[in-house]
C-alpha beads as a LAMMPS data file, in Angstrom:
LAMMPS data file: protein, C-alpha beads

362 atoms
361 bonds

1 atom types
1 bond types

-500.0 500.0 xlo xhi
-500.0 500.0 ylo yhi
-500.0 500.0 zlo zhi

Masses

1 110.0

Atoms # bond

1 1 1 -118.291 261.934 -282.340
2 1 1 -119.631 264.461 -279.933
3 1 1 -117.315 267.263 -278.701
4 1 1 -117.327 266.022 -275.099
5 1 1 -116.537 262.491 -276.141
6 1 1 -113.783 263.825 -278.515
7 1 1 -112.254 265.681 -275.534
8 1 1 -112.434 262.604 -273.352
9 1 1 -110.788 260.436 -275.967
10 1 1 -107.970 262.922 -276.717
11 1 1 -107.180 263.407 -273.073
12 1 1 -106.794 259.668 -272.586
13 1 1 -104.908 259.115 -275.854
14 1 1 -102.367 261.768 -274.865
15 1 1 -101.692 259.933 -271.629
16 1 1 -102.944 262.714 -269.237
17 1 1 -105.438 260.502 -267.474
18 1 1 -103.521 257.307 -266.954
19 1 1 -99.934 258.725 -267.163
20 1 1 -98.666 255.491 -268.776
21 1 1 -95.117 256.472 -269.546
22 1 1 -92.107 255.466 -267.471
23 1 1 -89.941 258.429 -268.546
24 1 1 -90.602 261.891 -269.873
25 1 1 -88.621 260.875 -273.014
26 1 1 -91.101 258.039 -273.557
27 1 1 -94.005 260.488 -273.459
28 1 1 -92.376 262.826 -275.920
29 1 1 -91.483 259.924 -278.283
30 1 1 -95.118 258.677 -278.176
31 1 1 -96.554 262.083 -278.956
32 1 1 -93.923 262.826 -281.602
33 1 1 -93.426 266.295 -280.404
34 1 1 -94.813 268.686 -277.713
35 1 1 -95.077 272.384 -278.230
36 1 1 -92.476 274.041 -276.090
37 1 1 -92.104 277.824 -276.332
38 1 1 -92.963 277.968 -272.637
39 1 1 -90.183 275.906 -271.199
40 1 1 -91.545 275.547 -267.665
41 1 1 -94.857 274.630 -269.273
42 1 1 -93.629 271.828 -271.543
43 1 1 -91.545 270.432 -268.710
44 1 1 -94.723 270.205 -266.715
45 1 1 -96.582 268.723 -269.716
46 1 1 -93.902 265.893 -270.058
47 1 1 -93.962 265.228 -266.311
48 1 1 -97.820 265.062 -266.189
49 1 1 -97.830 262.232 -268.638
50 1 1 -95.380 260.001 -266.646
51 1 1 -96.045 257.703 -263.709
52 1 1 -93.946 259.731 -261.218
53 1 1 -94.372 263.090 -262.835
54 1 1 -91.382 265.020 -261.472
55 1 1 -89.475 267.906 -262.929
56 1 1 -86.276 266.180 -261.909
57 1 1 -87.068 263.358 -264.328
58 1 1 -87.593 265.742 -267.175
59 1 1 -84.380 267.583 -266.398
60 1 1 -82.519 264.224 -266.184
61 1 1 -83.742 263.362 -269.634
62 1 1 -82.562 266.776 -270.946
63 1 1 -79.146 266.410 -269.359
64 1 1 -78.810 262.873 -270.669
65 1 1 -79.592 264.022 -274.234
66 1 1 -82.745 261.915 -274.528
67 1 1 -84.829 264.919 -275.295
68 1 1 -84.098 268.281 -276.820
69 1 1 -85.924 271.347 -278.071
70 1 1 -85.866 272.374 -281.667
71 1 1 -87.839 274.151 -284.397
72 1 1 -89.099 271.299 -286.598
73 1 1 -92.327 272.889 -287.954
74 1 1 -94.543 275.968 -287.993
75 1 1 -91.597 278.205 -286.906
76 1 1 -92.357 277.024 -283.353
77 1 1 -90.178 275.420 -280.769
78 1 1 -91.105 271.902 -279.707
79 1 1 -89.818 269.335 -277.148
80 1 1 -88.527 266.356 -279.245
81 1 1 -86.971 263.001 -278.842
82 1 1 -83.284 263.564 -279.593
83 1 1 -83.290 260.383 -281.822
84 1 1 -85.977 262.057 -283.973
85 1 1 -85.134 265.720 -283.739
86 1 1 -82.908 265.834 -286.938
87 1 1 -85.211 263.906 -289.349
88 1 1 -88.339 265.490 -288.189
89 1 1 -86.767 268.902 -288.728
90 1 1 -85.415 268.016 -292.051
91 1 1 -88.784 266.608 -293.030
92 1 1 -91.044 269.502 -291.925
93 1 1 -89.074 272.661 -291.617
94 1 1 -89.023 273.820 -295.268
95 1 1 -92.009 276.210 -295.199
96 1 1 -90.800 277.836 -291.903
97 1 1 -87.312 278.404 -293.289
98 1 1 -88.683 280.033 -296.416
99 1 1 -91.007 282.290 -294.400
100 1 1 -88.119 283.276 -292.123
101 1 1 -85.911 284.138 -295.089
102 1 1 -88.463 286.774 -296.241
103 1 1 -88.417 288.362 -292.790
104 1 1 -84.697 289.151 -292.949
105 1 1 -85.206 292.290 -294.951
106 1 1 -87.181 293.744 -292.002
107 1 1 -84.510 292.666 -289.631
108 1 1 -81.692 294.140 -291.784
109 1 1 -80.005 290.757 -291.959
110 1 1 -78.262 289.578 -295.127
111 1 1 -77.291 285.959 -296.051
112 1 1 -73.731 287.034 -295.205
113 1 1 -74.831 287.996 -291.721
114 1 1 -76.369 284.641 -291.204
115 1 1 -73.370 282.705 -292.640
116 1 1 -70.958 284.576 -290.374
117 1 1 -73.097 284.115 -287.240
118 1 1 -73.442 280.394 -288.083
119 1 1 -69.778 279.887 -288.522
120 1 1 -68.972 281.669 -285.306
121 1 1 -71.537 279.641 -283.268
122 1 1 -70.559 276.315 -284.663
123 1 1 -66.929 277.087 -283.893
124 1 1 -67.614 278.146 -280.324
125 1 1 -69.771 275.197 -279.663
126 1 1 -67.153 272.783 -280.946
127 1 1 -64.852 274.167 -278.250
128 1 1 -67.563 274.052 -275.516
129 1 1 -68.942 270.472 -275.060
130 1 1 -71.524 271.525 -272.459
131 1 1 -72.807 274.191 -274.738
132 1 1 -73.561 277.868 -274.340
133 1 1 -76.394 279.553 -272.647
134 1 1 -78.696 281.813 -274.824
135 1 1 -77.115 284.877 -273.297
136 1 1 -73.662 283.671 -274.129
137 1 1 -74.719 282.991 -277.692
138 1 1 -75.959 286.572 -277.927
139 1 1 -72.787 287.885 -276.415
140 1 1 -70.768 285.999 -278.890
141 1 1 -72.465 287.466 -281.813
142 1 1 -72.411 291.009 -280.311
143 1 1 -68.640 290.667 -279.861
144 1 1 -68.332 289.880 -283.508
145 1 1 -70.207 293.001 -284.490
146 1 1 -73.507 291.201 -285.193
147 1 1 -76.364 293.141 -283.396
148 1 1 -78.896 290.845 -281.719
149 1 1 -81.469 293.483 -280.732
150 1 1 -84.804 293.843 -282.375
151 1 1 -85.399 290.187 -282.722
152 1 1 -82.207 289.598 -284.774
153 1 1 -80.495 287.316 -282.257
154 1 1 -83.708 285.202 -281.798
155 1 1 -84.068 284.921 -285.515
156 1 1 -80.452 283.824 -286.025
157 1 1 -80.593 281.192 -283.362
158 1 1 -84.002 279.834 -284.338
159 1 1 -82.683 279.638 -287.976
160 1 1 -79.672 277.551 -286.991
161 1 1 -81.831 275.280 -284.790
162 1 1 -84.225 274.942 -287.716
163 1 1 -81.293 273.835 -289.859
164 1 1 -80.799 271.071 -287.276
165 1 1 -77.201 272.224 -286.760
166 1 1 -77.756 272.969 -283.125
167 1 1 -80.436 272.284 -280.452
168 1 1 -81.462 273.407 -276.966
169 1 1 -79.994 270.631 -274.832
170 1 1 -79.004 270.316 -271.246
171 1 1 -80.597 272.214 -268.303
172 1 1 -78.398 275.073 -266.944
173 1 1 -80.656 275.910 -263.941
174 1 1 -82.965 278.306 -265.579
175 1 1 -82.895 277.442 -269.285
176 1 1 -81.403 274.959 -271.798
177 1 1 -77.855 275.449 -273.256
178 1 1 -77.471 275.579 -276.944
179 1 1 -75.473 272.545 -278.084
180 1 1 -73.951 271.315 -281.327
181 1 1 -76.178 268.703 -282.895
182 1 1 -73.417 266.372 -283.998
183 1 1 -72.180 266.091 -280.442
184 1 1 -75.624 265.860 -278.795
185 1 1 -78.156 263.901 -280.921
186 1 1 -77.597 260.324 -281.975
187 1 1 -75.499 259.813 -285.145
188 1 1 -77.354 258.512 -288.168
189 1 1 -80.586 260.117 -287.186
190 1 1 -81.189 262.371 -290.192
191 1 1 -83.691 261.794 -292.852
192 1 1 -81.317 260.130 -295.262
193 1 1 -79.927 257.702 -292.678
194 1 1 -83.242 256.795 -291.016
195 1 1 -85.450 256.601 -294.155
196 1 1 -82.999 256.522 -297.093
197 1 1 -84.276 259.979 -297.906
198 1 1 -87.883 258.584 -298.452
199 1 1 -90.054 261.456 -297.358
200 1 1 -93.259 259.319 -297.440
201 1 1 -91.704 256.677 -295.224
202 1 1 -90.856 259.484 -292.707
203 1 1 -94.285 261.040 -292.909
204 1 1 -95.760 257.598 -292.268
205 1 1 -93.793 257.268 -289.080
206 1 1 -94.722 260.774 -287.838
207 1 1 -98.418 260.426 -288.918
208 1 1 -98.819 257.171 -287.089
209 1 1 -97.422 258.681 -283.891
210 1 1 -99.708 261.639 -284.224
211 1 1 -102.927 259.691 -284.870
212 1 1 -102.049 257.175 -282.112
213 1 1 -101.336 259.829 -279.466
214 1 1 -103.572 262.685 -280.552
215 1 1 -106.519 260.801 -282.132
216 1 1 -109.318 260.815 -282.820
217 1 1 -107.879 263.186 -285.406
218 1 1 -107.875 263.684 -289.143
219 1 1 -105.170 264.075 -291.690
220 1 1 -106.001 267.770 -291.901
221 1 1 -105.345 268.029 -288.181
222 1 1 -101.890 266.503 -288.871
223 1 1 -101.363 268.679 -291.962
224 1 1 -102.014 271.808 -289.807
225 1 1 -99.724 270.542 -286.934
226 1 1 -96.815 269.782 -289.243
227 1 1 -97.427 271.991 -292.290
228 1 1 -96.624 269.018 -294.497
229 1 1 -98.394 268.817 -297.886
230 1 1 -101.574 266.802 -298.026
231 1 1 -100.224 264.993 -301.087
232 1 1 -97.456 263.418 -298.958
233 1 1 -99.807 262.798 -296.063
234 1 1 -102.341 260.946 -298.293
235 1 1 -99.574 258.838 -299.672
236 1 1 -98.506 257.893 -296.122
237 1 1 -102.014 257.287 -294.795
238 1 1 -102.679 253.631 -295.782
239 1 1 -99.634 252.347 -293.950
240 1 1 -99.777 254.896 -291.125
241 1 1 -103.423 254.063 -290.342
242 1 1 -103.122 250.287 -290.658
243 1 1 -104.702 248.626 -287.582
244 1 1 -106.134 251.992 -286.251
245 1 1 -109.796 252.533 -285.715
246 1 1 -111.745 255.164 -287.671
247 1 1 -115.177 256.602 -288.180
248 1 1 -117.192 256.854 -291.357
249 1 1 -117.063 260.590 -291.838
250 1 1 -116.267 262.075 -295.265
251 1 1 -112.963 262.931 -293.795
252 1 1 -112.290 260.177 -291.305
253 1 1 -110.869 260.484 -287.879
254 1 1 -108.369 257.839 -286.782
255 1 1 -107.429 256.625 -283.285
256 1 1 -105.634 253.854 -281.575
257 1 1 -107.274 250.448 -281.068
258 1 1 -109.349 250.098 -277.840
259 1 1 -109.298 253.901 -277.045
260 1 1 -113.121 254.261 -276.940
261 1 1 -113.475 251.179 -274.587
262 1 1 -110.709 252.549 -272.325
263 1 1 -112.405 255.948 -272.194
264 1 1 -115.538 254.208 -270.978
265 1 1 -113.663 252.337 -268.298
266 1 1 -112.100 255.611 -267.059
267 1 1 -115.329 257.589 -266.856
268 1 1 -114.946 258.155 -263.089
269 1 1 -111.255 259.273 -263.464
270 1 1 -112.103 261.578 -266.333
271 1 1 -114.590 263.471 -264.074
272 1 1 -111.836 264.429 -261.697
273 1 1 -110.275 267.865 -262.526
274 1 1 -106.726 268.231 -263.927
275 1 1 -104.386 271.306 -264.025
276 1 1 -102.730 271.723 -267.367
277 1 1 -99.978 274.227 -268.388
278 1 1 -100.803 276.930 -270.881
279 1 1 -99.178 275.336 -273.930
280 1 1 -100.153 271.751 -273.440
281 1 1 -100.749 269.498 -276.492
282 1 1 -104.312 268.781 -275.392
283 1 1 -105.110 272.288 -276.546
284 1 1 -102.204 273.065 -278.894
285 1 1 -102.219 269.760 -280.736
286 1 1 -105.222 270.779 -282.876
287 1 1 -106.113 273.765 -284.985
288 1 1 -109.852 273.564 -283.988
289 1 1 -110.108 273.733 -280.225
290 1 1 -113.858 274.008 -280.089
291 1 1 -114.127 270.283 -278.884
292 1 1 -112.888 271.426 -275.423
293 1 1 -114.615 274.848 -275.029
294 1 1 -116.877 277.445 -276.539
295 1 1 -115.598 280.247 -278.640
296 1 1 -116.109 282.708 -275.836
297 1 1 -114.093 280.474 -273.493
298 1 1 -111.422 280.125 -276.065
299 1 1 -111.016 283.919 -276.264
300 1 1 -110.511 283.872 -272.481
301 1 1 -107.911 281.063 -272.721
302 1 1 -106.109 282.847 -275.573
303 1 1 -107.044 286.556 -275.309
304 1 1 -106.991 288.071 -278.792
305 1 1 -105.863 284.762 -280.277
306 1 1 -102.412 286.194 -280.185
307 1 1 -100.533 282.959 -279.737
308 1 1 -100.479 283.063 -275.907
309 1 1 -102.382 280.472 -273.906
310 1 1 -103.332 280.559 -270.325
311 1 1 -103.271 277.521 -267.953
312 1 1 -106.443 275.513 -268.016
313 1 1 -108.611 273.399 -265.628
314 1 1 -109.857 270.377 -267.520
315 1 1 -112.803 268.204 -266.331
316 1 1 -114.179 265.340 -268.378
317 1 1 -112.411 266.366 -271.550
318 1 1 -113.682 270.043 -271.293
319 1 1 -111.887 273.207 -270.167
320 1 1 -113.874 274.397 -267.234
321 1 1 -111.654 277.167 -265.947
322 1 1 -108.322 278.982 -266.038
323 1 1 -105.801 279.098 -263.266
324 1 1 -102.550 280.906 -262.408
325 1 1 -99.930 280.824 -259.596
326 1 1 -100.611 283.409 -256.923
327 1 1 -98.682 284.454 -253.886
328 1 1 -94.851 284.422 -253.445
329 1 1 -92.308 281.658 -252.853
330 1 1 -93.165 279.669 -249.891
331 1 1 -96.762 280.914 -249.960
332 1 1 -98.104 279.931 -253.305
333 1 1 -101.796 279.341 -253.929
334 1 1 -103.982 278.832 -256.996
335 1 1 -106.000 281.749 -258.494
336 1 1 -109.010 280.379 -260.312
337 1 1 -111.105 281.903 -263.129
338 1 1 -114.211 279.757 -263.395
339 1 1 -116.036 278.702 -266.497
340 1 1 -119.635 277.485 -266.537
341 1 1 -119.824 273.827 -265.548
342 1 1 -117.062 273.802 -262.952
343 1 1 -118.551 271.978 -259.944
344 1 1 -117.976 272.751 -256.303
345 1 1 -116.541 269.345 -255.833
346 1 1 -114.089 269.788 -258.707
347 1 1 -113.135 273.227 -257.418
348 1 1 -112.453 271.852 -253.951
349 1 1 -109.899 269.454 -255.378
350 1 1 -107.742 272.176 -257.014
351 1 1 -105.499 273.161 -254.035
352 1 1 -104.301 269.540 -253.720
353 1 1 -103.614 269.359 -257.446
354 1 1 -101.774 272.806 -257.292
355 1 1 -99.591 271.467 -254.473
356 1 1 -98.623 268.455 -256.596
357 1 1 -98.132 270.341 -259.874
358 1 1 -94.614 270.040 -261.344
359 1 1 -93.353 273.613 -261.179
360 1 1 -89.752 274.316 -262.161
361 1 1 -89.457 277.151 -259.618
362 1 1 -90.525 277.496 -256.046

Bonds

1 1 1 2
2 1 2 3
3 1 3 4
4 1 4 5
5 1 5 6
6 1 6 7
7 1 7 8
8 1 8 9
9 1 9 10
10 1 10 11
11 1 11 12
12 1 12 13
13 1 13 14
14 1 14 15
15 1 15 16
16 1 16 17
17 1 17 18
18 1 18 19
19 1 19 20
20 1 20 21
21 1 21 22
22 1 22 23
23 1 23 24
24 1 24 25
25 1 25 26
26 1 26 27
27 1 27 28
28 1 28 29
29 1 29 30
30 1 30 31
31 1 31 32
32 1 32 33
33 1 33 34
34 1 34 35
35 1 35 36
36 1 36 37
37 1 37 38
38 1 38 39
39 1 39 40
40 1 40 41
41 1 41 42
42 1 42 43
43 1 43 44
44 1 44 45
45 1 45 46
46 1 46 47
47 1 47 48
48 1 48 49
49 1 49 50
50 1 50 51
51 1 51 52
52 1 52 53
53 1 53 54
54 1 54 55
55 1 55 56
56 1 56 57
57 1 57 58
58 1 58 59
59 1 59 60
60 1 60 61
61 1 61 62
62 1 62 63
63 1 63 64
64 1 64 65
65 1 65 66
66 1 66 67
67 1 67 68
68 1 68 69
69 1 69 70
70 1 70 71
71 1 71 72
72 1 72 73
73 1 73 74
74 1 74 75
75 1 75 76
76 1 76 77
77 1 77 78
78 1 78 79
79 1 79 80
80 1 80 81
81 1 81 82
82 1 82 83
83 1 83 84
84 1 84 85
85 1 85 86
86 1 86 87
87 1 87 88
88 1 88 89
89 1 89 90
90 1 90 91
91 1 91 92
92 1 92 93
93 1 93 94
94 1 94 95
95 1 95 96
96 1 96 97
97 1 97 98
98 1 98 99
99 1 99 100
100 1 100 101
101 1 101 102
102 1 102 103
103 1 103 104
104 1 104 105
105 1 105 106
106 1 106 107
107 1 107 108
108 1 108 109
109 1 109 110
110 1 110 111
111 1 111 112
112 1 112 113
113 1 113 114
114 1 114 115
115 1 115 116
116 1 116 117
117 1 117 118
118 1 118 119
119 1 119 120
120 1 120 121
121 1 121 122
122 1 122 123
123 1 123 124
124 1 124 125
125 1 125 126
126 1 126 127
127 1 127 128
128 1 128 129
129 1 129 130
130 1 130 131
131 1 131 132
132 1 132 133
133 1 133 134
134 1 134 135
135 1 135 136
136 1 136 137
137 1 137 138
138 1 138 139
139 1 139 140
140 1 140 141
141 1 141 142
142 1 142 143
143 1 143 144
144 1 144 145
145 1 145 146
146 1 146 147
147 1 147 148
148 1 148 149
149 1 149 150
150 1 150 151
151 1 151 152
152 1 152 153
153 1 153 154
154 1 154 155
155 1 155 156
156 1 156 157
157 1 157 158
158 1 158 159
159 1 159 160
160 1 160 161
161 1 161 162
162 1 162 163
163 1 163 164
164 1 164 165
165 1 165 166
166 1 166 167
167 1 167 168
168 1 168 169
169 1 169 170
170 1 170 171
171 1 171 172
172 1 172 173
173 1 173 174
174 1 174 175
175 1 175 176
176 1 176 177
177 1 177 178
178 1 178 179
179 1 179 180
180 1 180 181
181 1 181 182
182 1 182 183
183 1 183 184
184 1 184 185
185 1 185 186
186 1 186 187
187 1 187 188
188 1 188 189
189 1 189 190
190 1 190 191
191 1 191 192
192 1 192 193
193 1 193 194
194 1 194 195
195 1 195 196
196 1 196 197
197 1 197 198
198 1 198 199
199 1 199 200
200 1 200 201
201 1 201 202
202 1 202 203
203 1 203 204
204 1 204 205
205 1 205 206
206 1 206 207
207 1 207 208
208 1 208 209
209 1 209 210
210 1 210 211
211 1 211 212
212 1 212 213
213 1 213 214
214 1 214 215
215 1 215 216
216 1 216 217
217 1 217 218
218 1 218 219
219 1 219 220
220 1 220 221
221 1 221 222
222 1 222 223
223 1 223 224
224 1 224 225
225 1 225 226
226 1 226 227
227 1 227 228
228 1 228 229
229 1 229 230
230 1 230 231
231 1 231 232
232 1 232 233
233 1 233 234
234 1 234 235
235 1 235 236
236 1 236 237
237 1 237 238
238 1 238 239
239 1 239 240
240 1 240 241
241 1 241 242
242 1 242 243
243 1 243 244
244 1 244 245
245 1 245 246
246 1 246 247
247 1 247 248
248 1 248 249
249 1 249 250
250 1 250 251
251 1 251 252
252 1 252 253
253 1 253 254
254 1 254 255
255 1 255 256
256 1 256 257
257 1 257 258
258 1 258 259
259 1 259 260
260 1 260 261
261 1 261 262
262 1 262 263
263 1 263 264
264 1 264 265
265 1 265 266
266 1 266 267
267 1 267 268
268 1 268 269
269 1 269 270
270 1 270 271
271 1 271 272
272 1 272 273
273 1 273 274
274 1 274 275
275 1 275 276
276 1 276 277
277 1 277 278
278 1 278 279
279 1 279 280
280 1 280 281
281 1 281 282
282 1 282 283
283 1 283 284
284 1 284 285
285 1 285 286
286 1 286 287
287 1 287 288
288 1 288 289
289 1 289 290
290 1 290 291
291 1 291 292
292 1 292 293
293 1 293 294
294 1 294 295
295 1 295 296
296 1 296 297
297 1 297 298
298 1 298 299
299 1 299 300
300 1 300 301
301 1 301 302
302 1 302 303
303 1 303 304
304 1 304 305
305 1 305 306
306 1 306 307
307 1 307 308
308 1 308 309
309 1 309 310
310 1 310 311
311 1 311 312
312 1 312 313
313 1 313 314
314 1 314 315
315 1 315 316
316 1 316 317
317 1 317 318
318 1 318 319
319 1 319 320
320 1 320 321
321 1 321 322
322 1 322 323
323 1 323 324
324 1 324 325
325 1 325 326
326 1 326 327
327 1 327 328
328 1 328 329
329 1 329 330
330 1 330 331
331 1 331 332
332 1 332 333
333 1 333 334
334 1 334 335
335 1 335 336
336 1 336 337
337 1 337 338
338 1 338 339
339 1 339 340
340 1 340 341
341 1 341 342
342 1 342 343
343 1 343 344
344 1 344 345
345 1 345 346
346 1 346 347
347 1 347 348
348 1 348 349
349 1 349 350
350 1 350 351
351 1 351 352
352 1 352 353
353 1 353 354
354 1 354 355
355 1 355 356
356 1 356 357
357 1 357 358
358 1 358 359
359 1 359 360
360 1 360 361
361 1 361 362
């Protein structure tokens, strides 16, 4: 499949073009997880896949406990369906937890430091149903004599979220409060309860969601996304791919039935530009991003490949420029960095798209 066609298919499969989901929680559930270290960005990503597309809807789903943020895989924070956050974390987080443990020497953190910080946080959250802000968590640990500077506080909190003991839950006006998992996510949603501890059954569920929402994609795409072992993924593939379409490559790509035909029907809509936040799954859902842009353009999107991603202008499945928010509250306007291939007609549409974009702040 040519790169442009691959980009078109992935844009449609992810719901960016038709915005088929009634609620942000429905979009997150369909995609399985959405990379979320940029909280305003992932709020926009969820909104841009729903029919109404409002920040208020995303915040409502956060406050209702339908979606949370956690650290299920790759040591990265993701927006997750609350019903799946625990089992997904228990399934995928092993490599990230082992990598984090080796970093504690540099942070001057012992297992005892982690245990005491964990006990203090769980006790405090049990007494605070609405949760604690990130700042309040750091203050709690500092009061106990546990320094949080130099990345220690971030490491401790990420570790406890990775353990699926706590999550980022309700919106507090600028961020999400940290909440106790047993009070916030549905009971019986762990790996043992949902899948009788059967890892392959859980991988099957997660792989099918990924291929349906991110495909055309390969099992190596999924292995990179989750850091799950290929042995488990291959065991899950026959059931996960049942009924999906695929190509005849040596390493096949899989996608949902009817996707190629739907892309053809949406040709006119795909040619219209779209503004995406910096950490959107259209870019971040795949290790190889060359389907959407050249290597030179990728270096402009992610300067130095340092894990930071700028906002993109996408036209017909391809990144055709970068954008940022200029001006000041009340007088905001888009600032554009053009790539080759951005038409004047597409550029003329950007102010209207900018005005409708789901920003979390004025």
